[in-house]
C-alpha positions as CSV (number, residue, x, y, z in Angstrom):
1,X,12.4,25.3,-13.9
2,X,13.1,23.8,-10.4
3,X,11.8,25.4,-7.2
4,X,12.2,23.8,-3.8
5,X,12.7,20.4,-5.3
6,X,9.7,20.6,-7.7
7,X,10.5,20.5,-11.4
8,X,7.9,22.5,-13.4
9,X,7.5,23.0,-17.1
10,X,5.0,24.9,-19.4
11,X,2.4,22.6,-21.0
12,X,2.8,22.4,-24.8
13,X,-0.8,22.9,-25.7
14,X,-2.5,24.3,-22.6
15,X,-1.9,27.2,-20.4
16,X,-0.9,25.3,-17.3
17,X,2.1,23.8,-15.5
18,X,3.4,20.5,-16.6
19,X,4.9,18.1,-14.0
20,X,5.8,15.2,-16.3
21,X,9.5,15.5,-15.7
22,X,9.0,15.8,-12.0
23,X,7.0,12.6,-11.8
24,X,9.5,10.7,-13.9
25,X,12.4,11.8,-11.8
26,X,10.5,11.1,-8.6
27,X,9.7,7.5,-9.6
28,X,13.3,6.9,-10.8
29,X,14.7,8.3,-7.5
30,X,12.4,6.2,-5.3
31,X,13.2,3.0,-7.1
32,X,17.0,3.7,-6.7
33,X,16.4,4.3,-2.9
34,X,14.4,1.1,-2.7
35,X,17.1,-0.9,-4.4
36,X,19.7,0.5,-2.1
37,X,17.7,-0.2,1.0
38,X,16.4,-3.6,0.1
39,X,19.9,-4.8,-0.9
40,X,20.7,-4.6,2.9
41,X,17.4,-6.3,3.7
42,X,18.2,-9.5,1.7
43,X,15.7,-11.0,-0.7
44,X,13.7,-13.7,1.0
45,X,14.8,-14.4,4.6
46,X,16.3,-11.0,5.6
47,X,14.6,-8.5,7.9
48,X,10.9,-9.0,8.5
49,X,8.1,-7.5,6.4
50,X,7.0,-5.0,9.1
51,X,10.5,-3.4,9.1
52,X,10.5,-3.3,5.3
53,X,7.2,-1.5,5.3
54,X,8.4,1.0,8.0
55,X,11.4,1.8,5.7
56,X,8.9,2.5,2.9
57,X,6.7,4.7,5.0
58,X,9.6,6.5,6.7
59,X,12.1,6.9,3.9
60,X,10.6,6.1,0.5
61,X,7.0,7.3,0.5
62,X,8.0,10.9,1.7
63,X,10.2,11.1,-1.4
64,X,7.4,9.8,-3.6
65,X,4.8,12.3,-2.3
66,X,7.0,15.3,-1.8
67,X,5.1,18.4,-3.0
68,X,2.0,16.4,-3.8
69,X,-0.1,19.2,-2.3
70,X,0.9,21.2,-5.4
71,X,1.3,18.8,-8.3
72,X,-1.3,16.0,-7.7
73,X,-4.2,17.8,-9.2
74,X,-2.1,18.7,-12.2
75,X,-1.1,15.3,-13.3
76,X,-2.8,12.8,-15.6
77,X,-4.5,9.5,-14.7
78,X,-1.7,7.7,-16.5
79,X,0.9,9.4,-14.2
80,X,-1.2,8.5,-11.1
81,X,-1.1,4.8,-12.3
82,X,2.7,5.0,-12.6
83,X,2.9,6.3,-9.0
84,X,0.6,3.6,-7.8
85,X,2.6,1.0,-9.7
86,X,5.8,2.3,-8.1
87,X,4.3,1.9,-4.6
88,X,2.9,-1.6,-5.5
89,X,6.3,-2.8,-6.7
90,X,8.0,-1.6,-3.4
91,X,5.3,-3.1,-1.2
92,X,5.3,-6.3,-3.1
93,X,9.0,-6.7,-2.5
94,X,8.4,-5.9,1.2
95,X,6.1,-8.9,1.6
96,X,8.4,-11.0,-0.7
97,X,5.5,-11.7,-3.1
98,X,5.5,-12.9,-6.7
99,X,5.1,-10.4,-9.5
100,X,1.5,-11.7,-10.2
101,X,0.2,-10.7,-6.8
102,X,-2.4,-8.0,-7.2
103,X,-2.4,-4.5,-5.9
104,X,-5.5,-5.3,-3.8
105,X,-3.8,-8.2,-2.0
106,X,-0.7,-6.2,-1.5
107,X,-2.6,-3.3,0.0
108,X,-4.4,-5.5,2.5
109,X,-1.4,-7.6,3.5
110,X,0.7,-4.5,4.2
111,X,-2.2,-2.4,5.5
112,X,-0.9,0.6,3.6
113,X,-3.5,2.5,1.6
114,X,-3.1,3.4,-2.1
115,X,-0.9,6.3,-2.8
116,X,-3.7,8.5,-4.1
117,X,-5.6,8.1,-0.8
118,X,-2.4,8.9,1.2
119,X,-1.9,12.0,-0.9
120,X,-5.6,13.0,-0.3
121,X,-5.0,12.6,3.5
122,X,-1.8,14.6,3.2
123,X,-3.5,17.4,1.3
124,X,-6.4,17.5,3.8
125,X,-4.1,17.7,6.8
126,X,-2.1,20.5,5.2
127,X,-5.2,22.6,4.5
128,X,-6.7,21.9,7.9
129,X,-3.5,22.9,9.6
130,X,-3.7,26.3,7.9
131,X,-7.3,26.8,8.9
132,X,-8.7,26.4,5.4
133,X,-12.4,25.4,5.3
134,X,-12.9,22.0,3.6
135,X,-16.2,20.4,2.6
136,X,-14.7,17.0,3.4
137,X,-14.4,17.9,7.0
138,X,-17.9,19.2,7.4
139,X,-19.4,17.8,10.6
140,X,-16.4,15.5,11.2
141,X,-12.9,15.7,12.6
142,X,-9.6,15.3,10.8
143,X,-8.9,12.1,12.7
144,X,-12.2,10.6,11.7
145,X,-11.7,11.6,8.1
146,X,-8.3,9.9,8.0
147,X,-9.6,6.7,9.6
148,X,-12.6,6.6,7.3
149,X,-10.5,7.2,4.2
150,X,-8.1,4.4,5.1
151,X,-11.0,2.0,5.9
152,X,-12.8,2.8,2.7
153,X,-9.6,2.1,0.8
154,X,-9.2,-1.3,2.5
155,X,-12.8,-2.2,1.8
156,X,-12.5,-1.3,-1.9
157,X,-9.3,-3.3,-2.1
158,X,-10.9,-6.3,-0.5
159,X,-13.6,-6.4,-3.1
160,X,-10.9,-6.7,-5.8
161,X,-9.1,-9.6,-4.3
162,X,-9.3,-13.2,-5.6
163,X,-11.5,-15.9,-4.1
164,X,-8.6,-17.6,-2.4
165,X,-7.7,-14.5,-0.5
166,X,-11.4,-13.9,0.5
167,X,-11.6,-17.5,1.8
168,X,-8.7,-16.8,4.2
169,X,-9.9,-13.2,5.0
170,X,-13.7,-12.7,4.7
171,X,-13.2,-9.2,6.1
172,X,-10.9,-6.4,4.9
173,X,-9.4,-5.9,8.4
174,X,-6.7,-8.4,8.7
175,X,-5.9,-9.2,12.4
176,X,-2.6,-8.1,13.9
177,X,-1.6,-11.7,14.8
178,X,-1.5,-12.8,11.2
179,X,2.2,-13.2,10.3
180,X,3.3,-12.2,6.8
181,X,6.4,-13.6,5.2
182,X,7.6,-15.2,2.0
183,X,5.7,-18.4,2.7
184,X,2.4,-17.1,4.1
185,X,2.2,-14.5,1.3
186,X,2.0,-17.2,-1.3
187,X,-0.6,-19.1,0.7
188,X,-2.9,-16.2,1.3
189,X,-2.8,-14.9,-2.3
190,X,-3.4,-18.3,-3.8
191,X,-0.1,-18.8,-5.5
192,X,1.4,-22.3,-6.0
193,X,4.0,-23.0,-3.4
194,X,5.0,-26.7,-3.6
195,X,7.7,-26.6,-1.0
196,X,5.3,-26.2,1.9
197,X,3.1,-29.0,0.7
198,X,5.9,-31.4,1.8
199,X,5.6,-30.3,5.4
200,X,2.0,-29.0,5.8
201,X,-0.5,-31.9,5.9
202,X,-3.6,-29.8,6.3
203,X,-4.5,-26.1,6.4
204,X,-7.8,-25.2,7.9
205,X,-9.3,-22.0,6.3
206,X,-9.3,-19.0,8.5
207,X,-12.8,-18.4,9.6
208,X,-14.6,-15.9,11.9
209,X,-14.8,-17.0,15.5
210,X,-18.5,-17.8,16.2
211,X,-18.0,-18.5,19.9
212,X,-16.5,-15.2,20.7
213,X,-18.8,-13.1,18.4
214,X,-15.9,-10.8,17.4
215,X,-14.3,-9.8,14.1
216,X,-11.1,-11.8,15.0
217,X,-10.1,-14.9,13.2
218,X,-8.8,-18.3,14.2
219,X,-6.1,-20.3,12.4
220,X,-5.4,-24.0,12.8
221,X,-2.4,-25.5,11.0
222,X,-1.2,-29.0,11.7
223,X,2.1,-30.4,10.5
224,X,3.1,-34.0,9.7
């Protein structure tokens, strides 16, 4: 049965609604949309990563999370992993990274929270908009809840990154001036990229600025 774009079925063994087919169709649809859009973006040296991520947030993610206020609590952990993997694949392509780049590194480089956290924020905003009392908003505002949820997601992701990534970025908040492209993605994530070793003589690790006493970073790269 399909109502307002949501495909629902009866569970075979339990007295509840089954959204298996809806999740499968949603993932397949978003991958098709991604392939169509990214064909125009080119593979490596097309439009920049920021515009690719805006395409995901504006066109693809709404398709992936459509109706999640209804179905998210009724799906299995395995289905949640499939949805997270779909987002990771798209975001990894947006930063032009190798397949072996972890979800944690992708999350931090794109500054896009995991899909489950995004759905939680979406659900909370929906209930708050309809004046439904929520324990999660007790003694806090919806804006603070959203900011805290995203920050916690980034902190948790940073803990799961590899040592190379942590040497470049000791903190989960990556500064805005850090440029992400095909080349820098491989450097920051610790992947072998021999082409750049021909032109880069030395890369000084990004460290916190001690003189300014801020959370910003300094980068020094000298070329031969």
